N, C-alpha and C positions, 0 to 999 in steps of 0.2 A: 394637361390632357391625359397624361399617363395614369394618374390616380383618380381621375374624375369619376365620381359616383361609386367609388370602391373603398373598402376598409381592409381588404386582404393585403398581406405583404407581397412585395415584388422584389425579385433579386436583380441587382445591377452587377454587371460583369465587365471588367476591364482587362483585356488581354494585350500584353506588350511583349517585346523580345526578352525582357528580364523577369517579369513576374505576371501572375494572374491574380487579380484582386477581386474579391467578392464582398458585397454588402447587401443586406436584406432590410428593406424599409417598409414602414406602414404609415399611411396618412393619418394624422391625428390632429383634428381641428385645422388650424392654419399652418401647422408644422408637420414634421416627420419624426418618427421614432425608429432608432436603429434596433433591429431585432437580433441581428447577428452579423459577423464579419470575419474574414480570414484572408490570408495571402499564401500563394504557393509559387515556388520558383518555376519559371517556364522551362520546358524540356529543351536540352541543347539542340540547336539547329532545327527546331520545329517551326520557328517563325523567322522569315527572311524578308527584309525590307517591307515590314508591316503586313506581310501576307503569310497565312498559315500554310506550310508546306507538308506538315505531318499532322493531319487532323486527328488520327488515332491517339498519338502521344498527347496532344493538347486536350483531347476529350478526357483522357485519364487524369490529367492534372486538374481539370475542372471538377471532375468527380471527387478527387481528394479534397479540393477546396470546399466543396459543398459539405462533405462529411466532417471536415475539421470545424467548420462554422456551426454545424448542426442546423442548417437552414431547413425550414419546413415547406416553404413555398415551391411550387412547381412552375411558376411563371417568372420569366426572365426578360428584362428590358435589354434589347440589343440594338446597337447603332452600327451602321456601315459607313466608312469614310474612304476618301481617296478615289482611285480609279475603279474600285469595286462598286461604287454607287453612281447611278445615272438618273438624273431627274429631268423631266421635260414637261412643259405646259403645252397642250394641244387644244385646239378649238373644235367643237363638234356641235351639231344641231341639238337643241335642248329637248326635242321631242323623241329622242331615241329610247327604245325600250331597253331593259337591262341586258337581255341577250344580244341585242344589236350593238349596244355600247361595248360590251366585252369583246365581241368580234372585231369591232373597229379599232379598239385600243390595241389588240394583238397585232393587227395589220400595221398600225402606225408604229408600234414598238419595234417591229422588224427593221424599220428604216433607220433607227437611231442606236440600236444595241448591237455592237460588233461581235456578238457571240450567238451560237445556235440557241433558239428560244427554249429548247428542251433542257438547256443547261442553266437557265436563268430563272430566278424567282422574282416576280414582279407583281405590283399591285397598283391600283389607281384610286383616286378620290375626285369626286365632282366638286369643283371649287365654286362654281357660280361666278357672278360678277357684280360688283357694287357700282361700277361706272363703265360706260361703253361710249367711246368716241367714234363717230362716223364722219368721214370726209366725203364731201360731194364729188370730188374729182375721181374717187375710187369707183364711183357708179357711173362715170361719164358725165358728171355735172360740172359746174364752173368751179375753178379754184377759189379758195378764200371763204367758202361756205361749209358749214358742218353742223353737227348736232352732238349734244351730250345727253346720254340717257342715264338717269340716276335711279338706283334701286330705292323704292320707298323705304324711308327710315334711315338711309345711309347719310352720314354727316356731310354737309356741303355748305361752306361759307365763302362768300366772295373775298378775294384778296384786297379789293379796293371798294370803298363805299362810294356810290354815285347816285344816279337817277334811278327810276323805276323800271328801266329796260330789262328785258330778260328776267322778269319776276324779281327785280331788285338785285340781281346777282352780277349784272354787267352793264355799266353805263355806256351811253353812246348810241348813235342812230344805227338801227339794224340795216344790214345789207339786203334790202328787199329784192332786187333783181337776182342776187345770189341765192336767196332762200327760195324764190320761185323756181329758179333753174334746178336747185337741189330737189325740190318736190317733184318736178317733172321727170328728172333722172330716176328718182326712186320709183315713180309710177311705171316708167318704161322697164326698169329692172324687174319689177314684180311681174309685169306682163311677160317678159322674156323667161322668167323663172317658171311660169305656168307652162309656157311652150316647151321648155326643156324637160319639165316633168313628164309631159306626154311622150317625148322622144325617149327618155330613159325607161319609161314603162314599156315602150315598144321594144327597146333593146333587151330588157330583162325577160320579156315573154319570148322573144326570139331565141335567146340563149337557152331558156328552159325547154323550148320545143326541139331545137336542133342538137343541143349538146348537154343533156341533163346528166349524163354519166361522167363527162370529162371536165366540166367546168364548175367551180364553186365561186360565188361572189360574196365578198364581205359587204354587209349592208351599209350603204352610203346614201345620205340624204343631203340635199342642198347643193351638190356639185353637178358637174356635167360629164364626168367620166366614171367608169367602173374599173376597179382593179380586178383582174381575172386570173385565176390559176388554171394552167393547162395540165394535161396528163403528164405523169412522170416520164422523164426522158425526152420531152419535147424541147427542141432548140428554138428559143424565142427569136433569135436572129434569123434562122432559116424561115421561121413562120412569117416574120415581118417582110422578108424579101419576096417570098412566094405569094403572100397575100397582096402585097403592093402590085405585083405583076398582074393580078386579077382584079385590081381596082378597089381593094380594101386596105385601109391603113390601120396598123396597130403600133403601139409604142412600147418598146422594151423599157424596163424600169430599173436596170442595174444601178444607174446613177442616184436613185432615190435611197439606196441602202448604204449603211455605214461601211460595210465591207466591200461594196461594189459588186457583190454576188448575192442575188436574192435566194432565199431558202428553197424555193420551188420555181418551176417555169411560170413566171408572172409577167403579165403585160397589161396595158391599159387600152380601153376602148372609149372613145368620145363620140358624142352625137351632136355637137354644136353645129347648127346650120344645116343639118341633114333632115330632109322631110321624113316624117315618121313612116310614110308609106314605103320608103326605100330601104329601111333598116332591115326588114326581114330578108330581103334578097341578099344583102351584104353578109348577114350572119350565116345564111345558107352556104354562101361561097366559102366563108371562113371555116365552117364546120367541115366542108369537104377537104380543105387544105390540111386541117388538123388531123383528120382521119388518114390522109395520105402520108403525112410525116410521122404519124404514130402507129402505122399499121402493125409494126412488130411488137408494140407495147400494149395494145388493147386486147382484152380477153376475147377469144374466138373459139367456137365449137363447130366441128364438122357437122353440117346439116344431115349427113348420111349416117352419123354415128348413132349407136343405140342410146337409149335413155330419154328420148323425147317422149312426153306423154301422148297417148292417143286421144282423138277427139272425145271418146267416151270417158276417159279419165278426167279430161278437162271439164266436161259437163258435170261430172260428179264432184270435183274438188272446188270449183270456183263459186257456185251459188252460195250466198251468205258469208263469204269470206271478207276480211278486212285487210287492206294493204296500208302499211305504214312506211313513209319515206320522207325525204326532205326535198324541197324545191331547189332549183339551181342557186337561189339567193339565200339558202341556209335555213329557211323556215319550215316547221313541221307540216306535213300534209297527210291527211287520212282519207282513204278511198274505200267506200263500202259497195260491195257487189250484191244487189238483191237477187233473189231467186227468179223474179219476173223479168230480169234483164235491165233493171234500172241501175244507174251509176250515180253515186253521190260523192262529191268531193269537198273537203274543207281544208284550207291552207291558212297559215299565219298563226302567230302565238295566241290570238284571240279568235281563231276561226273566222276572221273577217272576210276572207276571200273564198267564195263558195261557187260551185257549179254543179250541174246535173247533166246526165247523158244516158247512153245505153251501151251495153256490152253484149257480145254474142260469140259463139264458136262457129268458125267457117273452115271446113276441112280440118286441118291440124293447126289452125291459127286462132289465137285469142285476139278478138277485135274490139275496138272501142271507139266511141265518138262522143265528145263533149259538146255541149251547146255553144260555149264560148272559149273554154280553154283549148289550147293547141289549135287555135284558129278554127275550131269546129269541124276539123277534117277527120276522115276515117283513117284509122291506123290499124295495121295487122302485124302481129308479132308471133314468132315461134317462141314457145314458152318452156322453161325448165324450172323444176323445184329442187333446190339444193338445201337440205335441212330446213331452216326456218325462213329461207329467202326464196323469193320468186324472181326469175331473171327473164328479161325479154330480149330477143335477138332478131336481127333482120334476116332476110333470105340468105345472105352470105354467111350466116352464123356468127356475126360480130355483135358483141354485147351492146345494147342500146340503153337499157336502164334496169334498175332492180329495186326491190322493196322487201320489207319484212312481211311475211305471209302469215296471217292469223286465220286459221280455218274456222268455219262456223261451229258453234257449240252444239253438240248432240246430246239431248236429254237422255 
């Protein structure tokens, strides 16, 4: 794989406690040609128990080895072994977009890597599957029944030759009652999955409405819970206790991380068995609890302080402007303010989520109302412009949301 599709030379480097060995290879037909090689003694005390403790000294030794060999290639094959390398196979829905996949991999990696993510280099590869085994009892069906899904073209030969059952791959009478029970369990599971999708959408929209500035959600599909990041400084244990006292359950996630300490205030929210109509009320309560516990950490501006734009300034600045932001679930959102008061919104990586509404200035408040987004309710905000950002505050001067402000182009 290393030399596939290439004829350029590649450097191989072996670093040990005693020496640094270098070889430069080129793929030639079915073999390899040595272009150059060299060896250099490892600096004293620079490598301890297979770990580099003096990277500067080792780097100088590598530079001398390259110069001694006269190597021309700038590409080097590197392998990491021992405790420095962590590999993990994780399962994800196949329909995730690239940006969703990266976000979900990062969230999953936090659970298995016992180091801060900003100190780790990581990558991932989509493996796919040649064979998938499904057990009926995992879906609530009868034990003893299951299915094998084979990728088209994948090799599959029976271990024993017999009759023509199971397309000639497994002899013997089929477990018809088990197969029927399996099919019914799969049908019920699909029906429940559709119901869960409605509840998860209700949860997502409620978070986006009540906590757009404080919460970010890693995109997750196919599950029944959202992993949620709270504002910096929030105690998840305090949140769980206070929210439970008001009838809302959240789950701390410390035990899901290798170090026992998540990198940020993270908790889980699930909606299994909760009617979609009740989810909004629960998130409204949770938002109030988070605001109370994070009162000292959330940005706030004195409503009486100078710097708030006047109604006339808002009427001059807002028409024709474009607002760029992200939804609570991490997808881009573009909002256009027409001079006639129309409001146009596009969200999602393919602009698949769209809505329209209206905006206006009322006293010193910027107001808006979507047709369907934000439950179609009227919202009024005190507004400030800070450089290229527009910020919306409630009447108490507490920051509610913000966006990049792109003013209209003047010919």
